[in-house]
Every structure is written in structure tokens, then in C-alpha cells.
C-alpha positions in Angstrom: 80.7 124.1 70.4 83.9 126.1 70.1 84.8 128.9 72.5 86.0 132.0 70.7 87.1 134.0 73.8 87.1 134.2 77.5 85.7 137.1 79.4 85.9 138.2 83.1 83.4 140.5 84.7 80.2 140.9 86.8 77.8 141.1 83.8 77.5 138.2 81.3 78.8 138.7 77.8 76.3 139.5 75.0 77.6 136.6 72.8 77.1 132.8 73.3 80.4 131.3 72.2 82.2 132.7 75.2 83.3 131.2 78.5 82.7 133.7 81.3 84.2 134.0 84.8 81.5 135.7 86.9 83.5 137.8 89.4 80.5 138.3 91.6 80.3 134.6 92.4 83.7 133.4 91.2 82.1 130.8 89.0 83.1 129.7 85.5 80.0 129.8 83.3 79.0 128.9 79.7 75.9 129.7 77.7 74.0 126.4 77.6 70.3 125.8 76.6 69.6 129.5 76.4 71.0 130.5 79.8 74.3 131.1 81.6 75.2 128.0 83.7 78.1 126.9 85.8 80.3 124.5 84.0 80.7 122.4 87.2 79.4 122.5 90.7 82.3 124.2 92.6 81.4 122.2 95.7 82.1 118.9 94.0 85.8 118.5 93.3 86.9 116.4 90.4 88.1 113.0 91.3 90.5 111.3 89.0 89.5 107.6 88.5 91.9 104.8 89.3 93.7 103.6 86.1 92.6 100.1 85.0 93.3 98.1 81.9 90.3 99.7 80.2 90.1 103.0 82.1 92.4 106.0 81.6 93.1 107.3 85.1 95.6 108.1 87.8 98.3 105.9 89.3 100.5 106.4 92.4 104.3 105.8 92.2 105.0 102.8 94.4 108.2 101.1 95.6 110.7 100.4 92.8 109.4 103.2 90.6 110.4 106.8 90.2 109.2 109.7 88.2 111.0 112.8 87.0 109.7 116.4 87.0 109.0 115.9 83.3 106.8 112.9 84.0 109.2 110.1 82.9 108.5 106.9 84.8 111.4 104.6 85.5 111.9 101.3 87.2 114.5 101.6 90.0 116.4 98.8 91.6 117.0 96.8 88.4 120.5 96.6 87.0 121.5 94.7 83.9 125.0 93.3 83.7 127.0 90.7 81.8 129.2 89.7 84.7 127.5 89.4 88.1 131.0 89.3 89.8 132.0 92.8 88.4 129.4 95.1 89.9 130.6 98.6 90.5 130.8 100.4 93.8 128.0 102.8 92.7 125.8 99.9 91.7 126.4 98.0 94.9 125.9 101.1 97.1 122.5 101.7 95.4 121.2 98.2 95.9 118.9 97.3 98.8 117.4 94.0 99.9 114.7 93.0 97.4 116.3 94.8 94.5 116.9 92.9 91.3 120.0 92.4 89.1 119.7 90.8 85.7 122.7 88.9 84.3 122.6 88.7 80.6 124.6 85.9 79.0 124.1 85.5 75.3 120.3 85.0 74.8 119.6 84.1 78.4 118.7 86.4 81.3 119.1 85.4 84.9 117.4 87.2 87.7 119.4 87.7 90.9 117.7 89.1 94.0 119.5 91.0 96.7 118.8 88.8 99.7 121.2 90.4 102.3 122.9 93.7 102.8 124.5 94.9 106.0 123.4 98.3 107.1 126.9 99.4 108.0 130.1 97.7 106.8 129.6 94.0 106.2 128.6 92.7 102.8 125.9 92.0 100.3 124.5 88.8 98.8 122.7 88.3 95.5 120.9 85.0 94.9 119.8 83.2 91.8 117.6 80.1 91.8 116.6 77.9 88.8 115.2 74.4 88.7 117.6 72.2 90.6 120.3 75.0 90.9 121.1 77.8 93.2 123.8 80.4 93.2 124.8 83.1 95.7 127.3 85.9 94.9 128.8 87.8 97.7 130.7 91.0 98.0 132.5 92.5 101.1 132.6 96.2 102.0 136.2 97.4 102.6 137.7 100.8 103.3 138.4 101.2 99.5 135.0 100.0 98.4 133.2 96.8 97.5 135.3 93.7 96.7 133.9 90.5 95.1 134.2 87.7 97.6 132.8 84.4 96.3 130.2 82.6 94.3 128.6 79.6 96.1 126.8 77.1 93.9 124.3 74.5 95.1 122.8 71.8 93.0 119.5 70.4 94.4 118.3 66.8 94.0 121.7 65.1 93.6 
């Protein structure tokens, strides 16, 4: 059924293809089965279902995600670089413990995790672990900004 117009008033419209806001009861009504009926019980608020793989519904923005005023969802805390020893001051300032940095070398991607960051001054450490191999990259905070300090490599099982 297609609604042709929307009317507001105390008395119901004389046509059936009209939605009507009854101002005496502040109820939205529609002509259904030969009589004017409320579209929805106003005492029962709509509840958006939780989104699932097979159900369209609502989600909440959790840690590591952000959403713009236009509804664009982004993953925060992930930075992609080609040189893990050349992160910028802005990148290092934004990182927190638990954030991820992906180093891309050719066709490989290596996931580094921020495992330490001093709350004031101090430094930051990013760690990467693969089978039998571990690497920790550290930066120091100086008056002029972040400075690369070292890369410590550990081979396991030797």
C-alpha cells in the first residue's frame, strides 16, 4: 500500500491512502482493515537487534574503532610502514600499548605490537615475534621528539 499524503488533525481523513497524526492522542495512525489503527504501540519503544552474521542490526563502536559524523567506520591504532625504524613523531605520539604497526617488506607483512610506552618522557617499544625469532624496536623520547634507539633481535631454539 502506498501512502499518498500525510495529514495532521483531530478528525480522521476521508481517504484511506493517508497516514494520519491524531493530534488529540498524539498517535500516528493508518487505515488498516477498515478502521484507523495505531501503526505501533507508543508504549513499546523499538529495539534495534544486535547485528549478527545473518541479522542486520546495530553495533557499538569499541576499542580500536572510530566513526565519523558521516558514519564512516575506521580502524584506529594500526599504522602501515615500510621501515619500522623510521616512524614519525606524530605516529609515535598516537600509539598506545596494544596498538599495532604493520611493516610491509615486499610481499610480506609483519605485525608489531606496542608492548611498552612510558606515560611521561621515557620511550616506546614495538615487538614482533615469529616462529623461532623475536625483534624489539625501541625509540627514546627527547626534547626534540622521538629518536630511534635500537633493534634487539632474539633467535629462539639455537
